[in-house]
C-alpha positions in Angstrom: 102.5 80.6 -258.9 103.8 77.2 -257.7 101.8 74.5 -256.2 103.1 72.6 -253.1 102.3 68.9 -253.0 102.4 66.8 -249.9 102.6 63.0 -250.3 101.1 61.0 -247.4 102.1 57.4 -247.1 100.1 55.5 -244.5 103.1 53.3 -243.8 105.1 56.2 -242.4 102.6 57.8 -240.0 103.9 59.6 -236.9 101.0 58.4 -234.7 97.9 56.3 -234.9 96.7 52.8 -234.3 94.9 52.2 -237.6 95.3 53.5 -241.1 91.9 55.2 -241.0 93.0 57.5 -238.1 96.7 58.6 -238.5 98.8 61.7 -237.7 101.7 62.7 -240.0 104.4 65.3 -239.5 104.9 68.2 -241.9 106.8 71.5 -241.6 104.4 74.1 -242.9 106.9 76.9 -242.2 108.2 76.3 -245.7 104.8 77.5 -247.0 104.2 81.3 -247.6 101.6 82.8 -245.3 98.2 83.2 -247.0 95.2 81.3 -248.2 95.5 78.0 -250.2 93.1 75.9 -252.2 93.7 72.3 -251.2 92.7 69.3 -253.4 93.5 65.7 -253.0 94.1 62.4 -254.7 94.1 58.9 -253.0 94.7 55.3 -253.9 94.5 52.5 -251.5 95.6 48.9 -251.5 93.1 46.0 -251.8 90.3 45.8 -249.2 87.1 43.7 -248.9 84.8 46.6 -249.8 81.1 46.9 -249.9 79.9 49.3 -252.6 77.1 50.5 -250.3 79.4 51.8 -247.7 80.7 55.4 -248.1 84.2 56.6 -247.0 84.7 60.3 -246.3 88.1 61.9 -245.4 88.6 64.5 -242.7 91.6 66.4 -241.7 92.8 69.1 -239.2 95.0 71.2 -241.4 95.4 73.4 -238.3 93.5 76.3 -239.6 90.0 77.5 -240.3 88.4 75.9 -243.3 86.1 77.8 -245.6 83.6 75.0 -245.8 80.2 74.2 -244.3 78.9 70.7 -243.8 75.5 69.6 -242.7 75.1 68.6 -239.0 72.2 67.1 -237.1 72.2 69.8 -234.5 73.4 73.0 -236.3 72.9 72.3 -240.0 76.0 74.3 -241.0 79.1 73.6 -238.9 82.6 74.4 -239.9 84.1 71.1 -241.0 87.5 69.6 -241.9 85.9 67.6 -244.7 88.3 66.9 -247.6 86.1 64.6 -249.8 84.9 61.2 -250.5 86.5 58.0 -251.9 85.1 55.8 -254.6 85.0 52.1 -254.5 86.9 50.7 -257.5 86.9 47.2 -258.9 89.9 45.7 -260.9 89.2 42.1 -261.7 88.3 40.6 -258.3 90.2 43.3 -256.3 88.4 46.2 -254.7 90.1 49.3 -253.4 89.3 53.0 -252.6 90.5 55.9 -254.7 89.9 59.4 -255.9 91.5 61.6 -258.6 92.6 65.2 -257.9 89.4 66.6 -259.5 86.9 64.2 -258.0 86.1 66.4 -255.0 85.8 70.1 -254.6 88.9 71.8 -253.3 88.7 73.5 -249.9 90.3 76.8 -248.8 92.6 77.0 -245.8 95.0 79.5 -244.3 98.6 78.2 -244.1 98.4 75.5 -241.4 99.9 76.7 -238.1 100.8 73.2 -236.8 103.4 70.7 -237.8 101.0 67.8 -238.0 98.3 66.6 -240.3 95.6 64.4 -238.9 93.8 62.2 -241.4 90.6 60.3 -240.6 88.5 58.1 -242.9 84.9 57.8 -241.6 81.9 55.8 -242.8 78.3 57.1 -243.3 77.6 56.6 -239.6 80.7 58.8 -238.7 82.6 55.8 -237.3 86.2 55.1 -238.2 86.1 53.3 -241.6 86.5 49.5 -241.7 86.0 47.2 -244.7 83.1 44.8 -245.1 85.0 42.2 -243.1 85.4 44.7 -240.3 89.1 44.8 -241.1 91.3 47.9 -240.9 91.6 50.1 -244.0 94.5 49.0 -246.2 97.6 51.1 -246.7 97.3 54.1 -249.0 99.0 57.0 -250.7 97.3 60.4 -250.6 98.5 63.6 -252.2 97.4 67.0 -251.0 97.9 69.8 -253.5 98.2 73.4 -252.0 97.7 76.2 -254.5 98.2 79.7 -253.1 95.2 81.9 -253.9 96.2 85.2 -252.3 
């Protein structure tokens, strides 16, 4: 069984005004039909980060996700949650990242659209900005699709 890996570079987005809310093109017709386990890794460039601020990643992989997330009104809505990013410190530089095993994988059917929408949101569900209210820095994200049926 072969994994498929998608590399997302924020510098080559198809659409979106800020890095924390971008759309990317991907031809999913090259994927076999079926269910996939999806995991991610991420590394961002330097930002002025506050360790008290969380950053969660959401996507619309164009299919039903087998995942439940808490919600103020329903307490178990279907979500497009991919995971959370950790604030890292290297010398005096701060950046966001996560390794492929830092978040639980999600299960999706082969996406039926040719776009991937990626959003980074803070703990108040607003588009993520750094502690200076600046846009999220450029990043590289990988999505690993492992066929499970």
